[in-house]
C-alpha positions in Angstrom: -8.7 -0.8 5.6 -11.6 -1.3 3.1 -9.0 -2.9 0.9 -7.1 -5.2 3.5 -7.4 -8.9 2.7 -9.6 -11.3 4.5 -9.6 -14.8 4.0 -12.8 -16.8 3.8 -11.3 -19.3 6.3 -11.3 -16.6 8.8 -14.8 -15.1 7.9 -16.2 -18.9 8.2 -14.4 -19.6 11.5 -16.2 -16.3 12.8 -19.7 -16.9 11.4 -19.6 -20.7 12.7 -19.1 -19.6 16.4 -22.6 -18.6 16.6 -23.6 -17.2 20.1 -20.2 -18.5 21.6 -18.6 -16.2 19.2 -15.0 -15.4 20.2 -13.8 -11.7 20.3 -12.3 -10.3 17.1 -8.5 -10.0 17.2 -8.0 -6.8 15.6 -5.5 -3.9 15.5 -7.5 -0.9 16.3 -10.8 0.7 16.3 -10.9 1.2 12.5 -10.4 -2.6 11.9 -12.9 -3.7 14.5 -15.4 -1.5 13.0 -14.8 -2.8 9.3 -15.0 -6.3 10.5 -18.2 -5.9 12.3 -19.7 -4.3 9.4 -18.3 -6.7 7.1 -19.6 -9.7 8.8 -23.2 -8.3 8.9 -23.3 -7.6 5.3 -24.7 -10.2 2.8 -22.1 -11.6 0.4 -23.5 -10.5 -2.8 -23.9 -6.9 -1.3 -20.3 -7.0 -0.5 -19.4 -8.0 -4.0 -21.5 -5.1 -5.8 -20.0 -2.4 -3.4 -16.7 -3.4 -3.8 -16.2 -4.5 -7.4 -15.0 -2.1 -10.1 -17.9 -1.1 -12.4 -16.3 -2.7 -15.6 -16.3 -6.1 -14.2 -19.8 -6.8 -14.5 -19.1 -10.4 -15.5 -17.3 -11.2 -12.4 -20.3 -9.7 -10.3 -22.4 -12.1 -12.0 -20.3 -15.2 -11.8 -19.9 -14.5 -7.8 -23.4 -13.7 -6.9 -24.9 -16.4 -4.3 -28.1 -14.7 -3.4 -30.3 -17.4 -5.0 -27.9 -20.2 -4.2 -26.4 -22.6 -6.8 -27.0 -21.6 -10.3 -27.2 -24.0 -13.3 -26.2 -21.2 -15.7 -24.7 -17.6 -15.7 -26.0 -15.2 -18.1 -23.2 -12.6 -18.9 -24.3 -9.6 -21.1 -22.9 -9.3 -24.6 -21.6 -6.3 -26.8 -19.8 -3.1 -26.3 -22.7 -0.6 -25.7 -20.9 1.7 -27.9 -24.0 3.1 -29.6 -25.6 3.9 -26.1 -28.5 1.2 -26.8 -29.3 -1.4 -24.2 -31.3 -4.6 -24.8 -32.7 -6.2 -21.6 -34.4 -9.8 -21.9 -36.8 -10.9 -19.6 -38.1 -14.5 -20.5 -41.7 -15.4 -19.7 -42.1 -16.7 -16.2 -43.8 -19.8 -17.3 -41.2 -20.8 -19.7 -39.9 -24.0 -19.1 -36.1 -24.8 -19.0 -36.6 -27.3 -22.1 -38.5 -24.7 -24.0 -35.5 -22.1 -23.6 -33.3 -24.8 -24.9 -35.3 -25.6 -27.9 -35.8 -22.0 -28.9 -32.5 -20.7 -27.9 -30.9 -20.4 -31.0 -33.8 -19.4 -33.2 -34.7 -16.6 -30.5 -31.0 -15.4 -30.7 -31.4 -15.1 -34.7 -34.7 -13.4 -34.5 -33.1 -10.8 -31.8 -30.2 -10.1 -34.2 -32.9 -9.6 -37.0 -34.7 -7.1 -35.1 -31.6 -5.1 -34.0 -30.5 -5.0 -37.8 -34.0 -3.9 -38.5 -33.6 -0.9 -36.3 -30.2 -0.3 -38.4 -28.0 -1.1 -35.4 -24.9 -3.1 -35.1 -25.6 -5.9 -32.8 -22.2 -6.1 -31.3 -22.5 -2.3 -30.5 -25.4 -2.7 -28.5 -25.2 -4.1 -24.9 -27.6 -7.2 -24.5 -28.2 -8.3 -21.1 -30.8 -10.3 -19.1 -33.1 -9.3 -16.4 -32.4 -12.5 -14.6 -28.8 -13.3 -14.6 -28.7 -17.1 -13.7 -30.9 -20.3 -14.4 -31.4 -21.3 -10.9 -31.6 -25.0 -9.9 -33.6 -24.5 -6.8 -37.3 -24.6 -8.1 -38.6 -23.3 -4.6 -37.0 -19.9 -5.3 -40.1 -17.8 -6.2 -39.5 -15.9 -9.5 -40.2 -12.3 -7.8 -37.3 -13.1 -5.5 -34.9 -14.0 -8.3 -35.7 -10.9 -10.0 -35.4 -8.7 -6.9 -31.9 -10.3 -6.3 -30.8 -9.5 -9.9 -32.1 -5.8 -10.4 -28.9 -4.3 -8.4 -26.8 -6.0 -10.8 -28.9 -4.4 -13.8 -28.6 -1.0 -12.3 -24.8 -1.5 -12.2 -24.8 -2.3 -16.0 -27.0 0.9 -16.6 -24.9 2.9 -14.4 -21.7 1.5 -16.5 -22.8 1.6 -20.0 -25.2 4.6 -19.6 -27.5 3.9 -22.2 -29.5 6.7 -24.1 -32.2 4.2 -25.2 -33.2 0.9 -23.6 -35.5 -1.6 -25.0 -37.0 -4.3 -22.6 -37.9 -7.7 -24.5 -40.5 -9.3 -22.2 -42.4 -8.3 -19.0 -41.7 -4.6 -18.2 -43.6 -4.7 -14.6 -40.3 -5.5 -12.6 -38.4 -2.5 -14.0 -41.1 0.4 -13.2 -39.4 1.6 -10.1 -35.9 1.5 -12.0 -37.8 3.4 -15.0 -39.1 6.1 -13.0 -35.7 6.8 -11.2 -33.6 6.8 -14.5 -32.7 10.1 -16.3 -32.0 10.8 -19.8 -33.1 7.2 -21.0 -35.9 6.7 -23.3 -37.5 3.3 -22.6 -39.3 1.1 -25.0 -40.9 -2.4 -24.7 -41.8 -5.4 -26.8 -42.4 -9.1 -26.5 -39.6 -11.5 -26.0 -38.1 -13.2 -29.1 -39.2 -16.6 -27.8 -42.8 -15.1 -27.4 -42.8 -13.7 -30.8 -41.7 -17.2 -32.2 -44.4 -19.0 -30.2 -47.1 -16.5 -31.3 -46.0 -15.0 -34.7 -49.3 -12.9 -34.9 -47.5 -10.6 -32.2 -44.6 -9.7 -34.6 -46.5 -6.8 -36.0 -47.0 -5.2 -32.7 -43.3 -5.7 -32.0 -42.6 -3.9 -35.2 -44.4 -1.0 -34.2 -42.1 -0.7 -31.1 -39.2 -0.9 -33.3 -40.1 1.8 -35.4 -40.6 4.1 -32.1 -36.9 3.1 -31.3 -35.8 4.1 -35.0 -37.5 7.3 -34.8 -35.6 7.8 -31.5 -32.3 7.1 -32.9 -33.0 9.4 -35.8 -33.4 12.3 -33.0 -30.0 11.8 -31.6 
């Protein structure tokens, strides 16, 4: 039954019924149990639990936990070299700043990857926050909480040996503690480095640690 098609029209009809909900028309106890559980489960969680691990992009495009999204951020790269880069932009960064620094920050990221002796296309580069949310009332912590599950799916699929987080590491502490066979490294986000060039030396020290770890493999 888990694979049976259920149209959105049926779901909407059942949800709108409220307290005067009509009885579910089903063909047996198994179908009744499935429908009852399906209606209680949040939409985005249904996507995560039913999607194929390889279809990460469709999970991100379909997620509606934070409502309407102005932009969806899909990961890039094959992950062939087992190196994952997670971008976590500064919370106080405005949408305008992100647009202004976007091209330059991408170029800096590519230079950082090249400095580690890696092929950019063979890394898997993703964002902790998967969307630019149009609703300013949603707290950043709530957005991150909604995205962590998708990031966990990405890690499970690409199985990185090394993860480089560029930006605040704090939201990922629980995930780091639970991960196995992964070496985590942290440096400032490319936009932070562009705005504060004096931090580049510290970032280079982190990249040297990644280089040393790569040589151990």
